[in-house]
C-alpha positions as CSV (number, residue, x, y, z in Angstrom):
1,X,17.0,-50.7,12.7
2,X,14.7,-51.6,9.8
3,X,15.3,-55.3,9.8
4,X,13.2,-57.7,12.0
5,X,15.2,-60.0,14.2
6,X,14.1,-63.6,13.6
7,X,13.6,-66.0,16.5
8,X,16.7,-68.0,15.4
9,X,19.0,-65.0,15.2
10,X,22.4,-65.4,16.9
11,X,23.3,-63.5,20.1
12,X,25.8,-61.4,18.2
13,X,23.1,-60.3,15.7
14,X,20.7,-59.6,18.5
15,X,23.2,-57.3,20.2
16,X,23.9,-55.5,16.9
17,X,20.2,-55.0,16.6
18,X,20.0,-53.3,20.0
19,X,23.0,-51.0,19.5
20,X,22.2,-50.2,15.8
21,X,20.2,-47.0,16.4
22,X,23.0,-45.6,18.7
23,X,25.6,-46.3,16.1
24,X,23.6,-44.9,13.2
25,X,23.2,-41.6,15.0
26,X,27.0,-41.1,14.8
27,X,27.4,-42.0,11.1
28,X,27.1,-39.2,8.5
29,X,27.1,-39.7,4.7
30,X,28.2,-37.9,1.7
31,X,25.7,-38.6,-1.0
32,X,26.8,-40.6,-4.1
33,X,24.8,-43.3,-5.8
34,X,22.1,-42.9,-3.2
35,X,22.2,-46.5,-1.9
36,X,21.4,-45.4,1.6
37,X,18.1,-45.1,3.5
38,X,16.2,-41.9,2.8
39,X,14.6,-41.7,6.3
40,X,17.1,-43.5,8.6
41,X,20.6,-42.5,7.4
42,X,22.1,-39.1,8.1
43,X,22.8,-37.7,4.7
44,X,21.1,-34.2,4.9
45,X,22.3,-32.1,7.9
46,X,23.2,-33.4,11.3
47,X,20.3,-35.7,11.9
48,X,18.2,-38.2,10.0
49,X,14.9,-37.1,8.3
50,X,13.2,-39.6,10.6
51,X,14.4,-37.7,13.6
52,X,13.4,-34.3,12.0
53,X,9.9,-35.5,11.1
54,X,8.9,-38.2,13.7
55,X,5.2,-37.5,12.9
56,X,5.6,-38.6,9.2
57,X,5.4,-42.3,8.2
58,X,8.9,-43.8,7.6
59,X,9.8,-46.7,5.3
60,X,12.9,-48.5,4.0
61,X,12.9,-46.5,0.8
62,X,16.4,-45.4,-0.4
63,X,17.6,-42.0,-1.6
64,X,18.2,-43.2,-5.2
65,X,14.5,-44.0,-5.5
66,X,14.0,-40.2,-5.8
67,X,16.4,-39.8,-8.7
68,X,15.3,-39.6,-12.3
69,X,17.1,-39.0,-15.6
70,X,17.5,-35.3,-14.9
71,X,18.3,-35.3,-11.2
72,X,16.0,-35.1,-8.2
73,X,12.3,-36.1,-8.7
74,X,10.8,-33.2,-6.8
75,X,7.3,-34.2,-7.6
76,X,7.8,-37.5,-5.8
77,X,9.7,-35.8,-2.9
78,X,6.8,-33.5,-2.1
79,X,4.5,-36.4,-1.8
80,X,6.2,-37.5,1.5
81,X,7.9,-34.4,2.9
82,X,7.2,-30.7,3.1
83,X,7.9,-28.5,0.0
84,X,10.6,-26.5,1.8
85,X,12.6,-29.6,2.6
86,X,12.1,-31.0,-0.9
87,X,13.6,-27.8,-2.3
88,X,16.6,-28.1,0.0
89,X,17.1,-31.7,-1.1
90,X,16.8,-30.6,-4.7
91,X,19.8,-28.3,-4.3
92,X,22.1,-31.2,-3.3
93,X,24.3,-32.3,-6.2
94,X,23.8,-35.8,-7.5
95,X,26.9,-37.9,-8.3
96,X,25.4,-41.3,-9.3
97,X,28.8,-42.7,-10.5
98,X,30.4,-42.4,-7.1
99,X,29.7,-44.6,-4.1
100,X,28.1,-43.1,-0.9
101,X,30.9,-42.3,1.5
102,X,31.0,-42.0,5.3
103,X,32.1,-38.5,6.5
104,X,34.6,-38.1,9.3
105,X,33.2,-36.6,12.5
106,X,36.2,-34.6,13.4
107,X,36.9,-32.7,10.1
108,X,34.1,-33.5,7.6
109,X,36.5,-35.3,5.2
110,X,35.7,-38.6,3.7
111,X,36.3,-41.3,6.4
112,X,38.5,-43.8,4.8
113,X,40.7,-46.2,6.9
114,X,43.8,-44.2,5.9
115,X,42.1,-40.9,7.0
116,X,40.7,-42.3,10.2
117,X,43.9,-44.0,11.5
118,X,46.7,-42.1,9.8
119,X,46.0,-38.8,8.0
120,X,43.3,-36.9,9.8
121,X,44.5,-33.8,11.8
122,X,43.4,-35.4,15.1
123,X,45.1,-38.7,14.5
124,X,48.3,-37.0,13.2
125,X,48.6,-35.2,16.6
126,X,48.3,-38.5,18.5
127,X,50.9,-40.2,16.3
128,X,53.4,-37.3,16.6
129,X,52.9,-37.1,20.3
130,X,54.3,-40.6,20.7
131,X,56.8,-40.4,17.8
132,X,58.4,-37.4,19.5
133,X,58.9,-39.5,22.7
134,X,60.7,-42.2,20.7
135,X,62.5,-39.8,18.4
136,X,60.8,-41.3,15.3
137,X,60.4,-39.2,12.1
138,X,57.0,-39.7,10.5
139,X,56.3,-39.1,6.9
140,X,53.0,-37.8,5.4
141,X,50.9,-40.0,3.2
142,X,52.4,-43.2,4.5
143,X,50.1,-46.2,4.7
144,X,49.5,-48.7,7.5
145,X,52.3,-51.1,6.5
146,X,55.0,-48.4,6.2
147,X,53.8,-46.7,9.5
148,X,54.3,-50.1,11.3
149,X,57.6,-50.7,9.6
150,X,58.8,-47.2,10.6
151,X,58.2,-48.1,14.3
152,X,59.5,-51.7,13.9
153,X,62.9,-50.6,12.5
154,X,63.2,-47.3,14.5
155,X,65.7,-48.7,17.0
156,X,68.2,-51.5,17.5
157,X,67.3,-54.9,18.9
158,X,63.5,-54.4,18.3
159,X,61.8,-57.7,18.3
160,X,58.2,-59.0,18.7
161,X,56.7,-57.7,21.9
162,X,59.1,-54.7,22.1
163,X,57.5,-51.5,23.3
164,X,58.1,-50.0,19.8
165,X,55.9,-52.7,18.3
166,X,53.2,-52.4,20.9
167,X,52.7,-48.6,20.9
168,X,51.3,-48.5,17.3
169,X,48.8,-51.2,18.1
170,X,47.7,-49.3,21.2
171,X,47.4,-46.1,19.1
172,X,45.1,-47.8,16.6
173,X,43.0,-49.3,19.3
174,X,42.4,-46.1,21.2
175,X,41.8,-44.2,17.9
176,X,39.1,-46.7,17.1
177,X,37.5,-46.6,20.5
178,X,37.6,-42.8,20.5
179,X,36.0,-42.8,17.1
180,X,33.2,-45.0,18.4
181,X,32.7,-42.9,21.5
182,X,32.8,-39.6,19.7
183,X,29.9,-37.3,20.4
184,X,30.5,-35.8,17.9
185,X,34.2,-34.9,17.9
186,X,37.4,-36.6,18.9
187,X,39.9,-34.6,21.0
188,X,43.5,-35.6,20.4
189,X,44.9,-34.6,23.8
190,X,42.6,-36.8,25.9
191,X,43.4,-39.6,23.5
192,X,47.1,-39.2,24.1
193,X,46.5,-39.2,27.8
194,X,44.3,-42.3,27.7
195,X,46.9,-44.1,25.5
196,X,49.7,-43.1,27.9
197,X,47.7,-44.0,30.9
198,X,46.8,-47.5,29.7
199,X,50.4,-48.0,28.6
200,X,51.3,-47.6,32.3
201,X,55.0,-47.4,31.8
202,X,54.7,-44.4,29.6
203,X,51.9,-42.4,31.3
204,X,54.4,-39.9,32.8
205,X,55.3,-38.8,29.3
206,X,52.0,-37.0,28.8
207,X,53.9,-33.7,28.9
208,X,57.4,-34.9,27.9
209,X,60.2,-32.5,28.0
210,X,61.8,-32.0,24.5
211,X,64.8,-34.1,23.8
212,X,68.1,-32.2,24.1
213,X,69.6,-31.0,20.8
214,X,72.4,-33.2,19.4
215,X,75.1,-32.4,16.9
216,X,75.2,-34.4,13.7
217,X,78.4,-34.7,11.7
218,X,79.0,-35.8,8.1
219,X,82.2,-37.8,7.9
220,X,84.4,-38.2,4.8
221,X,84.9,-41.7,3.4
222,X,88.2,-43.6,3.7
223,X,90.9,-42.8,1.2
224,X,90.2,-44.5,-2.1
225,X,86.5,-44.8,-1.5
226,X,83.5,-42.6,-2.3
227,X,80.4,-41.6,-0.3
228,X,76.9,-41.4,-1.8
229,X,74.3,-39.5,0.2
230,X,70.7,-40.0,-1.0
231,X,67.3,-38.9,0.1
232,X,63.7,-39.7,-1.0
233,X,60.7,-37.6,-0.3
234,X,56.9,-37.7,-0.9
235,X,54.9,-34.5,-1.2
236,X,51.3,-34.1,-2.2
237,X,51.3,-37.7,-3.3
238,X,54.3,-37.5,-5.6
239,X,57.8,-38.9,-4.9
240,X,61.2,-37.5,-5.7
241,X,64.8,-38.4,-4.9
242,X,68.2,-36.8,-4.9
243,X,71.8,-37.7,-4.1
244,X,75.4,-36.6,-4.2
245,X,78.8,-38.3,-4.6
246,X,81.9,-37.0,-2.7
247,X,85.5,-38.3,-2.4
248,X,87.7,-38.9,0.6
249,X,88.5,-35.2,0.9
250,X,84.9,-34.2,0.9
251,X,85.1,-32.8,-2.7
252,X,81.9,-33.0,-4.6
253,X,82.0,-35.1,-7.8
254,X,78.5,-35.3,-9.1
255,X,74.9,-35.0,-8.0
256,X,71.4,-35.7,-9.2
257,X,67.7,-35.3,-8.6
258,X,64.8,-37.3,-10.0
259,X,61.0,-37.3,-10.1
260,X,59.5,-40.7,-9.4
261,X,55.8,-39.9,-9.6
262,X,53.2,-41.9,-7.6
263,X,55.0,-44.2,-5.2
264,X,55.6,-44.8,-1.5
265,X,58.3,-43.1,0.5
266,X,60.1,-46.4,1.0
267,X,60.2,-46.9,-2.8
268,X,61.4,-43.3,-3.3
269,X,64.3,-43.9,-0.8
270,X,65.3,-47.1,-2.5
271,X,65.1,-45.6,-6.0
272,X,67.3,-42.7,-4.9
273,X,69.9,-45.1,-3.5
274,X,69.8,-47.1,-6.8
275,X,70.1,-44.0,-8.9
276,X,73.1,-42.9,-6.8
277,X,74.9,-46.3,-7.2
278,X,74.2,-46.4,-11.0
279,X,75.6,-42.9,-11.4
280,X,78.7,-43.8,-9.4
281,X,79.3,-47.0,-11.5
282,X,78.8,-45.0,-14.7
283,X,81.6,-42.7,-13.5
284,X,83.8,-45.7,-12.9
285,X,83.8,-45.3,-9.1
286,X,84.1,-48.3,-6.8
287,X,84.4,-49.0,-3.0
288,X,81.2,-47.1,-2.2
289,X,79.8,-45.9,1.1
290,X,76.1,-45.3,0.8
291,X,74.3,-43.2,3.4
292,X,70.6,-42.8,3.8
293,X,68.3,-41.3,6.4
294,X,65.9,-44.2,6.0
295,X,66.6,-47.1,8.5
296,X,63.8,-49.1,6.9
297,X,65.4,-48.9,3.4
298,X,68.8,-49.9,4.8
299,X,67.2,-52.8,6.7
300,X,65.4,-54.1,3.5
301,X,68.7,-53.9,1.6
302,X,70.9,-55.6,4.2
303,X,68.4,-58.0,5.9
304,X,65.7,-58.5,3.3
305,X,61.9,-58.2,3.6
306,X,59.6,-55.4,2.5
307,X,56.5,-55.4,0.3
308,X,56.5,-57.1,-3.1
309,X,56.6,-54.0,-5.2
310,X,60.1,-53.0,-4.0
311,X,61.7,-56.4,-4.5
312,X,62.9,-55.7,-8.1
313,X,64.6,-52.5,-6.9
314,X,66.2,-54.3,-4.0
315,X,67.5,-57.0,-6.3
316,X,69.0,-54.4,-8.5
317,X,70.7,-52.6,-5.6
318,X,72.1,-55.9,-4.2
319,X,73.4,-56.8,-7.7
320,X,75.3,-53.5,-8.0
321,X,76.6,-53.3,-4.4
322,X,79.2,-55.7,-3.0
323,X,78.3,-55.7,0.6
324,X,81.6,-57.4,1.5
325,X,83.4,-54.4,0.0
326,X,80.9,-51.5,-0.1
327,X,79.1,-50.0,3.0
328,X,75.6,-48.8,3.6
329,X,74.8,-46.9,6.8
330,X,72.2,-44.6,8.3
331,X,72.6,-40.9,8.9
332,X,70.1,-38.4,10.3
333,X,68.5,-36.1,7.8
334,X,70.3,-33.2,9.4
335,X,73.6,-34.8,8.4
336,X,72.5,-35.2,4.7
337,X,71.1,-31.8,3.9
338,X,72.6,-31.6,0.4
339,X,70.7,-34.8,-0.6
340,X,67.5,-33.4,1.1
341,X,67.7,-30.2,-1.0
342,X,68.4,-32.1,-4.2
343,X,65.4,-34.3,-3.6
344,X,63.2,-31.2,-3.2
345,X,64.3,-30.0,-6.6
346,X,62.5,-32.9,-8.2
347,X,59.1,-31.4,-7.4
348,X,60.0,-28.2,-9.2
349,X,61.6,-29.8,-12.3
350,X,59.7,-33.1,-12.6
351,X,62.5,-34.8,-14.4
352,X,65.9,-36.6,-13.9
353,X,68.9,-34.2,-13.9
354,X,72.6,-34.5,-13.0
355,X,74.8,-31.7,-11.8
356,X,78.4,-31.8,-13.0
357,X,81.3,-30.7,-10.8
358,X,80.9,-27.2,-12.2
359,X,77.2,-26.3,-12.1
360,X,76.0,-27.3,-8.6
361,X,73.8,-24.4,-7.2
362,X,75.5,-22.0,-4.7
363,X,73.2,-23.1,-1.8
364,X,74.2,-26.8,-2.4
365,X,77.9,-25.9,-2.7
366,X,77.7,-24.1,0.7
367,X,76.3,-27.2,2.4
368,X,79.1,-29.3,0.8
369,X,81.7,-26.9,2.2
370,X,80.1,-27.1,5.7
371,X,80.3,-30.9,5.6
372,X,83.9,-30.8,4.2
373,X,85.1,-28.6,7.0
374,X,83.6,-30.9,9.6
375,X,81.0,-28.4,10.9
376,X,78.0,-30.1,12.5
377,X,74.3,-29.4,12.1
378,X,71.9,-29.4,15.1
379,X,69.2,-32.0,15.5
380,X,66.3,-31.5,17.8
381,X,65.9,-27.7,18.0
């Protein structure tokens, strides 16, 4: 560490001073504005320049001190380091408008909180290991709040202290401790074992047998009512939705897909539900049965809650639905394949479009017929 510990420093600061050099050896940087230490931060290769040249004098000078109006100031660099190293540094691009960023140890990506705890290849394996045990479907690009809500609303009668609320906290804790212990890479499988071992009750699930396949049926609505199946998806950061309306005989009435742009998966699910209800009311249809594969979206509609940015959509849905007359329930994705395919079309077309009763694509019509004849789809293969 470069700072000197004053005699009045707190015990916490003194401990940080002691472990600082150990921590710094595991932090790598992607160069931006250059507001990092030239000698003591790891921004060029796998080690610091101070470790590479222990015989040279070191100071607290920062990397940006070697920038000039045209790029690197080579003349100044060669005053303190060998010419060959100065030439290597001179080949590194300068991006002075971007902050310096920590690089992830496991995959060399930028180490944001989202990447470290949710999106990196290693953490994704850990999350999916436990999601498979609890039969939870994880969505890519979901943030902390949605990830916790997915677990919170993944089963019935889940309350504070339930195992489904504890597991995500344990995952985050062990990801963090593994990140701090990494020398230099994190391995996902020991992480899963450690998590299971310290979760005691779940340790025997380290090699869980796959759940048995189950049959999922789509059911027709009661006579005189109409069923709306919807789905929302997020891919490469962009959201889409789709839905279809069918009558009590399973006949298809109308379908749609839509492109929502940059929004969360929860918002996409809710907007797809809203679009389906609006389309039904425009057609003069009432007594609706809405089905979605998002238990979280259904909970927000029927029980309340959710982040502030979805509240306007929730109010609109509740205004159009009469919950004493209309129904909203959950169905697994396998039972709503038509809506799933419709949502996927939004990525290709990037617009809102409705299919009439005559122009639904052949693949979609085939899925409608499968549902109409009561043929199941298989979940868990």
